[in-house]
N, C-alpha and C positions, 0 to 999 in steps of 0.2 A: 376810095378810102375804106368804104364798107367791106369790099372784097379783100383788100390787104388785111384788115382786121380779122376777118374770118379765117383767112389762111393762117395767121399767126395763132389763133385760137386753136385751130385744128392740130398745128404742130405741137402746142403746149399739151394738149389732151393726149395726143400720142405718147409724148415723153412720160407723162403721169402714168399712163398705162403700163408702159415699158418698165418704169421704176417699180410699180406696185407688183408687176409679175415677177420681176427679179427678186424682190423682197420676199414674196410668198414662197418662191422656190428655194430662197436661201433659208428661210426659217424652216421649211420641210426637210432640207438637207441637214440643218443642225439638229433637229429632233432625231432624225434618223441616225445621225453620227453618234449622239449621246446614248441612245438606246443600244445601239450595236456594241459601242465601247463598253458600256456598263455590262451587257450580258456576256460577250465573249472575251473580255479582258479582266475587269476588276472583279465582277461576281464569279466569274469562272475560276479565277485563282482563290478567291475567298472560299467558295464552296469546296474546291479541292482540299484547301487547307482544313476546313471543317471536318469533311470526310475522313481525312487522314487522322485528325485527332480522335474522332469517334472510333475508327479502327484500333488505333493504339490504346485507347482507354479500354476497350473490350479485351484487347489481349493481355493487358496488365491487371485487369481487375480480378480480384480474389474475393469470391463470395463467402460470407459467413453462413454456411449451411447448417450451423447449430440452431439458427433462428429461420424465420421466413425470409427468404431472399427477396431482394427488391425487384420489381418488375422491369427495371432498367438499370444497367451500370451507370454510375456517375463518379466523377472525381472526388477524392478525399478532401474533406475540408481543411481549414488551416490548423486546426487542433490535431487532426489525424496526421496531417504531414509532419508536424513537429514530432509527434510520437514515433513515427516510422523513420524519421532522420532524413526524409526527402527535402529538398530545398526549394523546389518550384513545381507549379502546376503544369499542365500540357500547354506548350507554347503554341501549338497549331491553332487552338481557340482565340488566342490573342490576335494572331495573324489574320484569321477569319474576320474578327471584329474591326480590325484596321482597315481591311479591304471593304467592308459594309459601310463604314463611316466615309471612307474616300468615295464611294459611289454616291452616297447621300449628299456629300458637300460639293462635289466637282460635276456631278452629271444630272443633278435634279434641274427640271425646267418647270418652275412653278410660276405660272402666269395668271394673275387675278384669282389666286386661290385654287387653281386648277393644275394638277400634275400633268405634264405632257410626255414624261418619260415612263412607258409602261413597265420599266424594270424596277421601280422604286420600291414597290411592295416586296419584291424579292429580296431587295437590299436591306429592307427593315426586318424582314423575316429572318434573314441570315444574322442580322446584328442581335436580335433577341435570343435566338438559339445559341449562338457563340457566348453571349453573356450567361445564359442559363448553364452551359457546360463549364464555364469558367467560375460558376458559384456566385455570380453577381446578379442576385435574383431581382432586386428592385429595379436596377437599370434594365434588366431584361424585360420586366413587366411594362416599363415605358415604351419599349420598342414594340411589343404586341399591342399595346393600347393605340399606338399611333396608326397601325394598320387598321385596327378596328374602327377607329374614328374617321381616318382619312380615306380608306379604301373599302368601303362597304360592299363594292361590287366585285372585288378581287376574288379571284379563285382560291386565295390563300386565307380568306376571311375566317372560315371555320377552322382552319389549322392555327391561326392566330388565337382564336378563342380557346381551343384545347390546350395549346402551349401555355397560355396565361394560366390555366388552372393547374397545369403541371408545376408551374413555378410557385402558385399559392400552396401547393402541397409541400414543396421545399421550405416555404416561409411558415410552415406548420399551421396555415389556415385551413385545416382539414374540413371542418363544417362548412365554410364559405365555398371551397372548391367543390364539395359534394352538391350543395345547393345550386351553384351556377352550371354544373355539368347537367344535372337533371333538367334545368330550364332549357338548356342547349337541345337535349334529347326530345324534350316536350314540344319545342318550337320548330326545330330545324332538322330533325334527324333524316328525313328523306333528302334534304338538300346536300347532305354531307357525302364526301367521297368515301369509298369503302375503307381505305386504309386509315383516313382521318376518324371514321366511326370506331375502327378497332383501337386507334390510340386513345380516344375519348373513353371507351369502355374500360380499358386498362387503367387509365388514370382514375377513373370512378372507383374500380376495385382497389387500387393503391390507397385511395383515401379511406375506404372502409377498413382495410387492414391497419392503417395508422391508428384508427379509433378502436381497434380489436373487435370490429363488428364483422367476424370472420364469415359467419353464414351469409351475410349481406354482400360480402365480396365475391362470393363463388359464382352468382349469376352473371354479372357483368364481365367477370374474368373468362367464363365460358364463351360469352358473346365475343370477347376479343379474340380467343382462340379460333373460333369459327370464321371471323372476318379477315384477320390478318393473313398476308401472303408471304410473310418473311419467316423462313423456316427457323432461325434462331429464335425469334420472338415466340413463335408458336410453341417450340419445345420449352422454352423459359416459363411462359405463361402455364403450360401444362404441368411442370414442375411444382410451380407456386400452388396450382390447384390442388395437386397432390398433398402438398404440406397443409393446406386449409382443410381438407377432408380428413387428414390424419388427426389434426388438432381438435376437430369437431366430432371425433368419434366414427367417422364413416371410412373404417379401415378397408373394406373391400373396394370401395371407390379409389381410395388412395392408392392401393396396390395396382389397380388398372391404369391409373394416371402415370405412376412411375414405370410401369411396363411400357406405356406409350413413349415415354422419354427414352427409355432404353432401346426401343426399336428404331429410333432415329439413328443410332449407331454412329458412323463416322460423319454424318452430315452436320452435326453439332458439337459444342465444346465437350471434350472428354470429362471435364469436371462434373457437367451435368449428368453424364451417364454413369459414371462411377458412383457419384452420390445418390443417383437413383436407384442403383443396386442396393446400397445400404439402406435407403429409406423403404424400399420394397420389402426387405428382411424384417425391419423394425415393426412393419405394420401387418405382417403375416402372423397366423396362429403358429406358435412354436411347434406344438405337438403335430402339426400337419406338414412340417418341412422335412424334406429328405435331406439330412445332414451330410450324407456322402456325396450327393449331387451337389449340395451347397458348397462344400469344401472344394470339390473338383472344379466347379465354376469360378471360385475365387483364386484358385491356384492358376487357373488359366488366365485369369485377368492379370495376375502377378507376372506371368511369363510373357505377356505381350508388351513389346518394347514400347508401345504407344503409352502405356499406363504406368511407366516408371515414375513420372512426376506424381503420381497419385497412390504410390505404394503405401504411404502412411495411412491413407484413407482405407485401403484394402486391408492392411494388417489390423487396423482398429476394428474394422467390421468383423474379422475373423475373431478377435478377441471377445467382442460383444456375443458372437454366437457361442463360443465356448463357455463364456460366463453363464449364459443363458441355460446351458445344459449342465452347470455345475462342474465344468472342468476347469476349475480356478487357476491351477498351476499353468495350464497351457494358455489360459487368457492372459495372465500375467506376462508370459513370454511374447504374446503377440502384441500387447500394449507397448512393450519395451521396444519390440521390433519397429512398431510405428513411430515411436520417439526417436529410434536411432536412424530412420529414414530421413529425418531432419529436413522436411519441407516448409514452406513459409505458411502452411495452413495453421494459424494459431488456434482456431477453434478446435482442431484435431488434438493440438498439445493440450489444450484445456480438458478436453474430454478424456484423453489418455491418463493425464495426472489425476483427474478427479476419480476415474474408475480405479486407478491403482490405490489411491487414498482410501476409497470406500472398501476396497478389498482388505487391505491391512487394518483398517478400522473393525471390520467384521472379525478379522482374526485376533483381535485385542492387541495388536501390535501398534500401540497409540503413538509412540515416538515416530516411527516410520510413516504412520498416516499422517501425522501432523506436518511432517516435512514435505510430503507430497500435496497437501493442502497449501502449503507455502508457494510451491511451484505453480500450483493452479492458479493462484491469485495473481501471479507475475503477468500471466497472459491475458487476464480478463480486464474488462472495462470496470474501473472502480465505482462507477455510477449505476451499474446494472444490478438488477434484482438478484441474478445468480451470484454476483460477487459478493453480495451481502450475506446470502445463505451460506457460501463456502467460508466466509469470513467468521461467521458465527459458529461454525463447526470447529474452525482453527482456533478460535478463542477458547473454547472449551478444552483444548488440548495444550495450549501454551503452558500453563502452569504444570500440567502433568509431565510433559516432556522435560521441563526444566527440573522438577523434583526427582524424576526418574534418573536423569543424568547425575544429580547430587548424590543420590543413594549409591548408585553404581560406583561413581568415583570414590566417595568417601568410604565406602565398604571396602573397597580394594585396598585403600591407603591403610586404614585400621587394621585390616587383615594381615597386611604385610609388616606393619609395626609391631603386631603381636607375636611375630616369629623371631627366633634367634637368628644370628647373622648367617649361620650355615644354611638354614631353610630359605632365608631371603635370597642368598646367591643362587640356590638351586632353582628357585621359582623364577629369578630374573633370567638365569641361563635358558631355562624352558621357554621364556618369553623371546629372547633374542633369536633362538633357533627358529621359531615361528616366524618371527619378523624377517629373518633372512630368507625363508622360504617364500614368504609373500612378496618380498623385494624381487626375488628372481622371477616369480610369476608375473609381477607387474611389468618387468623389463620385457619379458617375452610378449606379453600382450600389447605393450606400447610399440614394439617393432613391427607387430602385425597390424596395428591399427592406426599408424601415424598419419594416415590420411582422414581419419574421422573427425567430424566436425562436432561442435558443441551441440547439446541437446539430448544426449543419451541418459536414460534413466539409471538409477543405481541398481546394482545387483540385488537379486532377491534373496541371497543367502542370508542366514540368521545373523551372521557377524558382520554383515556389510554396514558401511556407513551410507549417508545419503549425499552422494556428490555427483553432479550431473556432467561432468566434463571429462574428457580424456586426459591422459597424462601430460601431452604437450600443452594442452590448454591450462591445466593446473599449474604447470611450471611457469607459464607465461604470467598467470594471475599472481603467483608468489612473488615473481620478480618485480612486477608492477606494484604490488602492495609493499614489498620491501624498500623500493625507491621512494615511496611517499611516506610511509609510516615507520620504516625501520622494523627492528624485531619487536614483536609484540606477542603476549601469551595468548593461546587459544582459550578464550573464555568469554563469557557474556560482557558486554560493555567494555570491549578491549581498548577503547580509545582513553578511557580514564586512567590517569597517571598512577593512581594508587593500587592498581589491580597487579598483584604480584604474579610472577610466572607460575605456571602450573607445576606442581611437585612431580617428580619422577614416578612416584608411586601411581599416580593417576594415569601415566603412560602405560604402566604395566597392567592396568585395569583394561577392560575390553571397550574403552571409549574410542572407538575405531576412527572418529573423526581425526583425532590427533595422529593415528597411524597412517591414514591415507595421506595426509600432508607430508609426514615424514617419508613415507614410501615414495612420494612423487619427488621429494628432494634427492632421495637416493637414485631414483631413475635418471634424474637429470645430471647427477654427478658421479655416474658410475665409472667414469674414467679417472676419478680422483685417486692418487697414490695414497693419500693419508687415510688411516682407519676411521671409519664412521663411528663417532662417540655413541650412536644408538646400538653399537654392538660391543660396548664396553660395560661389564658388570659395575665397575666403579662408577661410572657415569650415573647410574641409578641409585647405588648405594649412598652416594654422597648428598642426594636430594631427599632421602627419606626424612620426614620431619621427626624431630626429637623433643622439641620444646614441649613441656607439659601443657602449657595454656594453648599453644597451637592445636594440640591434639585434643584437648578438651572442647575447643571451638568446633573442630571437625566432627567430633561426636554429637555435639548439640545441633549442628547444622543437619546432620544425617538423621537424627532422631526426629526433628521437626519436619524433615521432608518426608519421612514415612507417615508421620501423622497427617500431613496435609494431603498426601496421596490417598490416604483412607477416606478423607472427607471428600476429596474431588471425584474419586471414582464412584463414591455413593451418591453425592448430591447433584453432580453435573451429568455423569454419564449413566447413572443408575446400574453400574456394574457391581452388584453387591458382593458377589463371590470374590472379586478381585480386592474390592475395598476391605472386606473382612480379612483377607490374607495379609495385606499390608499392616493393619493395626495389630493382628495376632503376632506378626514378626516384630513389631515394635515392641510389644510387651515382653518379648522373649529375649531381647537384647539389653535389658537393664536400662530403660530409658531414663531421661531426666524426670525428676519427681513431679515437675509441673505438667508432664504429659500422660501420667498414669491415669488419673482419674477422668479426664476428658477422653482418653482412648478407649477405656472400658465403657464409658457412657455412650459413645458412637458405636461401639461394637454391640452393645445392647440394642440400639435402635436398628442396626443392620440385622441382627439375629431376629428381631421381631418380624421382619419381612422374609427371612430365609428358613430359620430353624428356632421354633418357638422353645424347644428344650434348652438350647444354648442360651437364649434370651433370658429364661428363668435363672439358669445357673449364673449368668453374668450380673443379673439383679441381686442375686444372693450375695455375690462377691462384693458389690457396691455397698450393701447394707452391712456386710460383716466388717470389711476392711475400710470402709470410708463412710461411717454413719453420719458424719456431720458435714459431708461434701454438698455443695450446692448442686453438683450433678446427680448425687443420689436423691436429693429432694425433687428435682424435676422428674427423674426416672420414676419415683414413687407416685408423684402427683403432677402430670404434665400440665394440668390447667392452673396450677398454683404458681404465680410469679415468684421468683426468688427475690429475697430482700436485698436491696441495692447496698445495705450496709455490709462492708466487708467484701463487696464484689469488685472485680477488676475496674469497673466504671468508677466505682466510688474511690478505689485506690488512685486511679488516674487523676480524678478532679482534685484530691488532696495534694498530689505531687504538683500538678499544675499551678495550684495557688501558690506553692513555694516559688516556683519559677516566676510567676506574675509579680511576686513581691521582690524579685531580685536576689533571692537566696540560692544562687546558682551552685555553689558548693553543696549545699544541703540537698538540693534537687538532684544533683548527680549521684550522691550517696543513696537516696532513696530509690532512684531509678536502677541503680546496680543491684539493689536488694530485691526490687519487685519484679524486673524483667524475668528472672528465671522461674518465677512462680506463675507467669502467665503465658508461657512459650506456647501452650496449646490453644489459646484464645485468639479470635480474630483481632482482639484489641491490641495484640502485642505490637503491631506497627505503629499505633499512636504512641505507645511508650518509647519505641525506638526513635521515631522522629523528634519527640520531645528531647530525648537524650542528645540526639545529634544538634538540636538548637542550643541546648545547654553548653555542650562542648564548644560550640562556636562562640558563646558568649565568654567562656572561660580560657580557651586555648588558641583561638585565632583561626585564620582562613585555611590553613593546611589541614589541621585537624579537623576542621569543620567540613571540609571537602571530603575527607576520608570517611567521616561518620555518615555524611549524606549519601556517599557511593554505596556504603554498606545497606543503607535503608533501600535504596533504589534497586540494588541487586537482589536483596533478600526478598522484598515485598513488591515486585514490580507492578502487579495488578491491582494492588490496593490504592486508596486515595492518597495515602501517606508517601507510598513509593513514587507515585506520579508527581506529587508535590516536590519530593526530594530531586527528582529528574529536573523539574522546571527551575528550582533554585540553582542547581549546578549549571544549567545551559544559560540562564538569563541573569540571575542575580550575581553570582559569584564574579563573573568578569567584570562587572561594574564596580563591585566592591574592591577587586584586586587592583583596579585602576585609580583608586583613591589616592591622593597626595596631600601633603601638607601645604597650606596656603600661608601660614605664618602671618596672619594679619590680626594684630591686637588693637585695631582701632575701635572695635564694638564687640559686643556679645562675648565678654571675657568671663572665664571660669578660673576660679582659685582652687588648685587641687593639692590635698595633703594626702600622702601615702602612708599606709599602716600595714602590718603583716596580719596574716589571717590564718588560723582563727585569733581573734582578738585578745591581745594582753590587756592587763589592767590600765596600762598607759594608752593603749589604743581605744579602749572603751571610754576613758576620760576624755581623750581628744574629740571622739565622736560626741559625746555629750556637750561639751563646751561649744563646738561648732554648730550643732543643732539648736543650741540656746541662742546663740548669737543670731542665726538666721530667723529663728521664731521672733525675736525681739525687733527685727527690721523688716518683717514680712511686707509692711506697708510700703516699702521702697522697692519691692519686687525681688528681694533676696529670697533664694530657696536652697535648702540643703538637701544632698542625698548621698547615700552610701553606695558605691558602685563596685561590684566585684571586678577586679581587673584580670586576675588569674587564680589558680587554686591557693596560692599563697600571699596574694596582695589584694588590698581593697583601697578604693579611692574614696576620700571624704571631699566632697565637692560644694563650693559655694556658687550657685549659679545667678545670674542677673546682674553681675558687676559691670557698670556703665562704661568705665574707662580705666586705663592703667594707673592714673592717679588716685582714683578711687580706691583701687586694689591696694596701692601702696599705703594709703591712710588706713584701710581696714587691717592690713598686716601689722602696721605700727600699733594700732589700737589694741588688737588681739595679743600683741606681746607685751605691751606696757600696762594695760589694765589688769589689775590684781584679781578680778573676777575670772579672768581667762588664762593669762600668763602663758600663752602658747608661743614657744622660742622656735618653732619650726618655721622654715621659710616655704611658703606655698609656691608652686609653679603655675605661672599664668598661660593660659591656653585659650584659643578661641573655640567656640561651639563646633565649627566645622572640623578644626584639627582634633578636638577631643573625641569626635565620632570616629575619626581615622585611627586614633589610638585604640579605642575600644574594639575596633573591628579587626585591625591588623595587628594588634599587640606589639607595637613598636614604641613603647614609652621611652626606653632607653635611648632610641635614635632621635626622639624629640628632644629629650634633655640635653643630649650631646650637642645637637645643632643649636639649641637655644643658648648654651653657654659660650658659643664662639663669638 
């Protein structure tokens, strides 16, 4: 029995050993399967997708060489994608992430907290890098942290540490990243692989660059250059080191760095090489440069087919060289050629437009300069410091450009009006001949350049306008505009309905913007058999203004523009000679009376800075011809404040009190009398806005809009002009949509109408109603006299509780001998009364109420 038992025990033991051995072998085979499948299938495909995404990113990436370029290319963020019109980020990084996630989910062998698949650290590393490149930085840090916590013995441990700090830089934790990297170097530098160490030093340098600690960035960057074995990285780091040396004043070192980049030649990106040429020139001593050799070198670069994609950069640098040596006309041509090359390097467009703007600014061609500044800002980041600087320059020229256009247009109109019909015809015929010649030339140019793309700068001739597109593009723009907006005049704020079409006389002027548009239309319609009206003398003669009021307004606008130009050139630009010329011309053309004294006073101030003899003569003129003028008082004693009594501010306050008291008719009369006397003062815009508000009270929304548009157009930079624009954009649409509710259940008003100015009967009615309201003030009854329009005033009893009370009050006023008011009031709710006063539709309300 014992023997039998021993035999069975032996058999069971052998079976157990066999099962155990097969299980261990199966487990070993399972681990091997998962590790192999992870490495050669899932991770292989994921890594391939990641590498493909990085290669594609480097190929498409466009550096902004106007600033210190980043040490690594990276995808554009969501905001940049919207700006550039792109719809999605690089899809290869998403595929890489999917593969990394699949590896972690399906092939991880985590038993009792220990990972038995040796490829899992690779999977999480790929996951973090894919998320980093996909701009999902917080999830990327989670992946890197997983490696740091779970795989401290992995050969990817230090790579994960460095990539984590790269991610912290993207999250703008610059100080934290620098602190952590220093700790890594302090504790583990010897344990790090060479390329990992190079990446760490580059990351540290990038952190210092973000903090603008440029000197601190140079040492780790040089270390990265020495350690990395990647040629592209070595060249890129060297270029950045050159930029750092340039910005910190180490010009010779910068030149050497950029020459090192140039020496890489075809082994690296052509963008780096071409821009290294430009930076090398910018950091050299101009007096030591052989200009002949320089031009020869750059022409050689232009002739190299490999450099065609960078011809805009090369032309720009030629322009910089020519401008540096004072050959400005040639520089302008080079900058325009750079723009015509029309590449995607927006920083070069910004540089070209800015250079051209500054050139024309120095030439005192401020209109053209302002237009170039406009184009500069189009391609700049609105949040950048450079944008703010350019915008400040442009803002200084906004008013100058506008007033220069006004003077040129109105001068040409008034000059044409002053001639007899024969001379008018002769001048128009001369203009038409010139226009035909320009049209023919434009047709010829269009046929030669029909393949040209947008981006071309304007011609630099004196009569050219500022238009950046070729004729085909212009015509396309005109067609699109006409489809959306219809025919609109070429003027400021063209969307506003009340802006009338420009007169033909302004076309005859040298306002070349209109000519360009017309020329483009002619080019597009050159097959038309009908005669172009622009070639007809009658077309222009019929549009010459003849109305005396219109001509007077043109002269007032022109005179005010000359006065404003004098102040702007003097105060904003300190161009005293130009300012004096504008004011002298103003005084020579018999200006409005209100402009004479201020023009002489400001001329006196300008002469004090430029010609003391003229200043004394102007002071004598003020004392002799304007002894009681407040301007003369200030000129004689600048430290003495002028009395407010009788000043424009005092006048404004008096008129405003009339407005506040509801005397709109009288307010308008006072404003019409006062405004001509303050045309030369900065306060005139306050008077004009008050006039617009008064017109709105008296004449309704249509006239209100027209008056506001005048203020917004004439004084766009003033507080009043901006307020007028705000009312037009935001308040008027709401007022226009107001409608009658016709609800007389509460808040009723009893309205009596009377003609204005008041007759004896009207005054008696007012007195009686006012007395009636005063006697019943304790019931909440209030009386008011509200101007409806220039000829009608409303006498209103407010606070009537119901229709029955209104009928009782009407009966009492009619039967009581103290009042004897036989007129029937109109009952209206508070809401509807507001609609009547705003929209001036009293007749409509009465008509509907009588039905």
